N, C-alpha and C positions, 0 to 999 in steps of 0.2 A: 260582402264584397271580397273578391279574390285579388291577389297581387297582380294578376294579368289585367283585370279590369282597372285597377289603380294605375298601373303602368300606362294603359291606353288613355286614361283620363289625363295623365300628365302630358302625354304626346298630343292629345287633342288641344290642349291649352298651350302648347309650344314650350313646355317646361322640361328642363333637364333635372336630374336627381339633385344636383347642387342647388338649383332654384327652389325645388320642393323642400329641401332641407331648411332653407332660410324661411320659407313660408310657414312651415310647421315647427320651426325652432328646435330641430333635431339634427343629428349628424347625417351626412350623406350615406353612411353605412346603414343607419336605421331605415332610410328610405329604400335602400337596396334590399334590406330584409323584408320590408313591406311588399316590394315588387315581386319577390320570390315566394311569398307566402301563399299557401293554398286558400286560407281564409284569414282575413285581417280581423283582429279583435274588434268587438262592437264599440268599445270606447274610442278606438282609433278611427273607425268608420264614422262615428259621430263627429269627431274632430275634422275629418276630411269633408264631410257634408257641410259643416259650419264654414270652413275656409272656402269652399266652392259654392257656398250659399244655396245648397239644395235644401228646400224646406220640407219636403215629404220624405221621411226616412224609409218609407216602404219602396221608394223608387230609386233605382241605381242611376247615378248620373249618366252612365253609359247607355242605359235603356232609353234615356231621353234623346241621346244622340243617334244610336244605331238600332234601337228596338231590341228587346231582350233576345230575340232569336238571332240577330246578327252577331251577337257576342259569340255564339256557338257556330257561326259559319253559315247560317241559313239566311239568304238575302230576300226572302219573301215578305219582309216587313213593310207595312204601309205607314210606319212612323217616319216623321221628317228626319232626313239624314244629314241635315246641316250640323256643323260642329257646335258643340256646347262650350261657350266661353264664360268663364266666371267673371263677375264684376267686383270681386274681392280686391281691395286695394293692394294686398300682398301679392296676389296672383298677377294683377296688372303691373305692379312695380317690377316683378321678376320678368314679365314679358317685355316691358320697356327696356330693362337692362340687357336682355338678350338681343333685342333689336338694335340697341346702341352698339353692342359688340359687333354685330353684323355690319353696321354702317362703318365702323372703324376699319374692319377688314376690307370692305369694298373701297374705302378711301385709299388704303394702302395699295390695293390692286390698281386703282386708277393712277396713282403716282408712279407706280412701276411701269405701267403702260405708257404714260406720258414720257418717261425717261427713255423708253425703247423707241418711241416715235421721234423724239429729239435726236437720238443716235442715228436712226435711219435717215432722217432729214439731212443730217450732216454728211452721211455716206452718199446720198443722192446728189447733194450739192457738189461733192468732190468728184463724182462720176461725170456730172454735167460739165464741170470745169475741164476734166480730161478730154471729154468729147469735143468741147469747144476748141481746145488747143489743137486737137488732131485735125479738126475741120479747117482751122486757120492755116495749117501747114500745107494743105492740099491746094 
C-alpha cells in the first residue's frame, strides 16, 4: 500500500490525520509520514487492514472502493464505486467525533444568523415606526 492509497482511505472514511493518529495510537506526524510514503511497511499495512477490518490482505481497501485501475486514473472499472466505510469502533468513534464537531460549528453559525435576524428585525421595526410617523404628519 502506498501513502497515496492510505491517504485516500482516510479521506473515504472521513478521517483527518489527527483522527487516524488516535485510531492507530501514533502521533499525527507518524500518520503524515505514512501518507507521504511511496510504500508503507508491511507490518503497518497489516495494522491498517486490522483497524479497517479488511480480511483479505491481498486486496487493497481502495481496490474495493475504486477498483485497482481507478487508483491510477483509469475509470473503466466495473467494480462498485460506493465508498468503503469501516465498522471498526475506533474509526466509527473518530467519525462521530468529527460529526459532533461539525454540529457544534453549525450551531454556532445558526446562533450568529439568529442574532443577525434579530438585529434586522429591530431595524425594520424602527423604519416602520419612522414611516408611520411620516404618514401621520401628512
